[in-house]
N, C-alpha and C positions, 0 to 999 in steps of 0.2 A: 339331830344335832345336840351335842352335849351342852348342858347349861353350866355356867360358872358362878361361883360366889365371889364377886368382885367387891372390894371395900367400897362403902357408900360414897366416900369422898371422891371416887373416880367415876361415879355413875351420874346419869342425868335422865330423869323421867321424860323430859322434853325430847332429847335425842333418841332415847329408846322408843318413844312413840312414833317418831318419823320412820325408824327402821321397821317397826311393827306394821305400819301402814303399807310401806313398800313391799315388805316380804310377804304379806298376806295376798297381795295382788300380783306378785312376781316371784313365786316360790322357786322357779328354776334360774332366777337371776339373769334373765336374758335382756331385760330392759335397763340400759345404762344411762338413760336420761336423768338429769339432776332433779332433785325434789325442790319445788318452788314454794317458799313461804312468803306470802304477800302481806306487807304492812302498809300503813298510810304513806310513809315517805321512802320506802325501800322494798324492793323485791330481793329476797335472799335465795340464791340457788345453791343447794348443798349437793355435793357429789353423791351419786347413788351408793357408793361403797366408800367407807372411810373408817378411821379409828381402829381400836383394838381388834386384832385378828385372833384366830384360834390359839396360835402359839403364845401370843402376848397374854391373853386371858389366862391361859394355863399357867404361865410363869408367875404372873401377879397373884393368882389364887394360891398357888403353892407357897410362895415366899411369905405372904402375910399369915397364912395358916401355920407355917413353921414357927414364926415369931410368937403367935398367940399360944401355941402348944408347948413352947419351951422357954418360959420366962426366966429360968435360972441358968440357961446355957449361953456360951459365947457363940454368936452366929456370924458367919462370914459369907460374903458373896465373892466368887472368883473375880468378877468385875461387875459393871453396871448390869442390873437384871434385864433391862431393856434400855433403849436410848431415849429416855424421856426424863427431863429434870424433876418434875413434880413427883413422879413415882420414886425415883432414886432418892430424892431429898426426904421423902416420907420414910423410907427404909432406914436412912441414916439417923433420922430423929428417933427411931425406935431402937437404936443401938446397934444396928447391923454395921459391919465394917467391910470395906472393899479391899481385897487382897492386891489387885492390880488395877491400873487405869485402863481405859479402852484401847490403848496402844500396846498393852502388855508390860508397862513399866511397874516395877514392884512398889507397893505402898506398905504392905504388911509383910515382914520377913517370914519365910516358911518355918523358921525355927521357933516361932511363937505359937504355932498351931499344933494341937495334939489330938489324940483319938477321942477325947471327950467333947471336942468342939463340933459344931455343925457347919458344914461348908456347902453352900448352894451353888449349883452350876447354872449359869444364866441361860436365857432362851437361845443364845447364839451357839451354845455348846462350848467345848474346851478341847485342848490338845491332849494327845497321848502322853506327852512329857509331863504336863501338870497332873494328869491322872496318876501317873507313876509316882510322882513326888508324894501325893496324898495317900496313895495306897501303901507306900512305905511307912507312913505314919498311922496306918490303920484307921484312917478317916473314912466313914461310910458315905461315898459319893452317890451311889445308886439311889439311896433313899430320898435324896434331896436334889435330884436332877430335873431341871425344868427345860432341858433342850427341846426346841420345837420339833415335833414329829416330821415336819416337812424338811427341816435341815437334815435330820437323820435319814430321810428318804434319799436325799442327794448323796450322802455318804454311802449308803447301801448300793445305790446304782453305780457310783464311782468305783466301788470295789468289785462289782460285777464286771465292769469294763476292764479294770486292771487285771482281773483273773483271766480275761480273754486277750491279754497282751496289747490292750489299747492304751495309748498315751492320753492322759487326762489334761485337757485344756480347761483350767478353772477360770471362769469369768467372775472376777471379784476385785475388791480393793485389797491390796496386799497387806495393809496393816489392820484391817477390820477383824474383830474377834471371830466372826463367822468364817471368813476366808481362811484365817490361821487355823481354825478348828478343822475345816474341811480338808485343807492341805495335809494336816496331821492325821486325820482319821481315815483318809483314803490311802491306798497302797500303790505300788508300782511307779510308773513314770508320770511325773506331774509338772505342769508349768502354769503360772498365773499370768493372765492378761487382764488389764483393767478397763479396756475400752475397745471399740471397733477400730480406732486409730492404731492402737498398739497391736491388735490382731493383724491388721494389714502390714505393719512393720515386720511382725513375726513371719507372716506368709511370704513376704519378700525375702527375708533371710533364709527361709526354707528352700526357696527356689534357687537362691545363689549359693547355698551352703556357706554363708558368710554371717556368723552370728555375733551380734553386738554384746559387749560386756554386761549391758543392762539386764540380760536374761539370767545371768549367773546367780543372782540373788532370788530368782523366782522359780527355781527348779529343784526337783528332788535330788538326793545324793546319787552321784554316778550317772547323771543324765548325759546321754550321748547325742549331741545335737545333729550329728550326721546320720544316725541310725534310728533314733527314737520317734520319728514322725511318719513311720510307715503305716500306722493305724491310729486313728484319732477319734476321740469322743469329747464333746463339750458339756461340762456341767457348770453350775453357777452358784454364786452367793445369792440366796433367795430374794434379796431385796434389790437386786440390780434391775435395770430396765429390761423387761421380757423381750421387747422388740430388738434390743441390742444383742441379747444372747442369741436370738434367732438369726440375726444378721451375721454374728460371728460364726455360728454353726454352719450357715450357708456358705460363708467365705471359705471355710476349711473343707467343706464337702466339695465345692467346685475346684479347690486346689488339688484334692485327691483324684478327682476326675481328670484334671489336666495332667497329673503325673502318671496315673495308672490306667486311665480310660474308664468310661461309664460302666462298661460291662463288668468291671472288677470293683466297683465302688463299695459293695457290701463287705469286701475283705479289708477295706482301708478306712471306712468311715462308719460310725455308729450313731444312729438317730437317738437323741436324748431329750426330746421335747417333754417327756413324761416327768422330768425332774423339776419343771418350773412350778413355783408355789401358786396355788389357786388364788390366795388372798392378794398377793402381789399383782397377779394378772387382773383381778377384778378391780382393785383400787386404781391401777393405771388405766384400764379401759374406761372406768367411770370418770376419771380426771380428764381423759381425752375428750369425752362427751361434754364435760363442763367447759372445756377450753374452746369448744365450737360455738358457745353462746356469746352473745354480745354483752359484755360485762364492763362496767365502769371501774370496778375495783375487785381484786381477787386476793384472798388471803389463803396461804398454805400454812397449816399449823402443825408443829411438831418440834421435837428436840433438834437443836442445831447440828448435833452429831448423828442424827438419824439418817442412815443411807436411803431407806425407802422414801422418806419424806423429801429429801433433796432431789430424788429422781422424779417425783411428782412435779416439782417446779420446772424441770426441764421439758415437760410436756406442753408448756405454754409458749406462745410465740414471743420472741425477743421484742422488747419495747412495750410489752403489755404493762398495765398498771397493776403489778402483782408483787406481793411481799411475803417473805418467808418469816413467820413469827413463831415464838415458842409458846406463848400464852397471852392472855388479856393484858398482862402488865406491859407488854410491848406497845400497846395502844396508849401512848402517853396522854394524848388529848385529841380533839378533832382536827388539830393542825400538825401534831408531831407523832411520828412512829419510829420505833427501833425495829430493825429487821436484819436478817443474816444475808450477807453477800457471798454467794457461792464461789465467785471468781477468785476473791482474795481471802476467803475463809475468815471474815471479820464481821462484827456487829456494827452497823452504821445507822445513823439517824437521817430521816427524810422529813421534809415539811410539805404541807398542803397536799397530803396523800389522798384526801377524800375529795373527789370532784364536786364542784359547785353546781349541783343539779337538783331540781325539785324532787325527783324520785330516782333513786339510785338502783342499779342492778349490780348486786354484790355476789361474787362467787366465793364459796367456801369448800375447801377440801382439807384432809388431814392425814397424817401418816399412820401406819399400823400400830404405832406405840403411843398414840395420842389419846388420853382419856376423854370420854364423852363430856365429862364435867368441864374440861378446858374448852371444848368446842362451844358448849352452851354459853360460858362466860364471855368468850370472844364475841359471839353474835349479840348478846345482850348489851355489852359495852359499846360495840360499834353502833348499834341502833340508838343507844342513849345519846350519842353525839348528834343524831339527827332530830333530837327532841321527840323521839318516837315513843308513843305509849305502847309498850311491848305487850300486845295481847296475844300470847302464845297459843292459847286454846282456840281462838278464832282462826288463826293462821293454820293450825293443824287440822281443824274441821274443814276449812276450805281446801286444803291439800287432799284430804280424804275424799271429799266430794268430787274434785277434779279427776282423781284417779279412778273413782267408781263411775264416772260419766254422768254425774248429777249436775 
């Protein structure tokens, strides 16, 4: 596995050691049980997989190296490098400017950018349209491209399907940078569905040949609703729930069997399980294992606009004592917490979020764009509210001994 040079401000020797302990004893990553750190007043259970994935590490390393190597250049990012506030704020403090926001709204006009400037493509990738604009300005995009290789794998597979006359059903959020990039970077017939509920609506429309206007903004030019569902393949935005992508694929596979018969399914449906991101799968599997534990309090850590983090939250049962926070600053005190409400997309405050128990069982998981340093600070601050003497090394030694069977 490639090693990355991540700025120290995003690293944590404490979290790194947990990963080292687990990886040494589970090199094939088959054990998804959480890591238990036991303290006097709290047991902290940390998901087996969490934090910076390969694509995020690659993007962060490249972006900060570009800044260090080009002190006299204007440096732009097409949009946020990843969906994490501390990383993006650090880049802004170093003078980087974002050309667009996460929804594609223009912040910096294209007319201000020239061939002498550096433009970094974020981990989500970008559209053909934006590439054409910058190519016309002779801006070197390839040299500073941090597009995640697993996102590019989805594009490649999508184009293979399109070349075989399959219609691509893209499971993703319509306005998300990655979905916009995938829609643009793939060819042929394409339509976006955001959820299994929408997929069921589309499947019903296909049966009835009665298409709602809502789909008109989700399809490629010239899409023929009556003719273009003869052969189907499902690809996804890599940060979506893998289970939901599987469910959507199975739905359309069964629809093709219903329409064309099982004996003809290979001519009408293409299996695309190989496009799912391994890091997304691992993080979600580890979070599901954590959710099975008896927990008094659970924190999901990551940027509020992070798709993969929001989907981790969905893996817990409704009514659980669970909070989606961006960092330790959201832990106002032992009584007050700020957290993100997914239902209405707003930050809310809650009181008395820490149960009054002698010894708490606390669950921790984090999105693929959350730095290890943030995870460490959240754990330390939360433990400080329990008047905990945070003896990290003793907790790590005990974890190592348990895993080794001592």
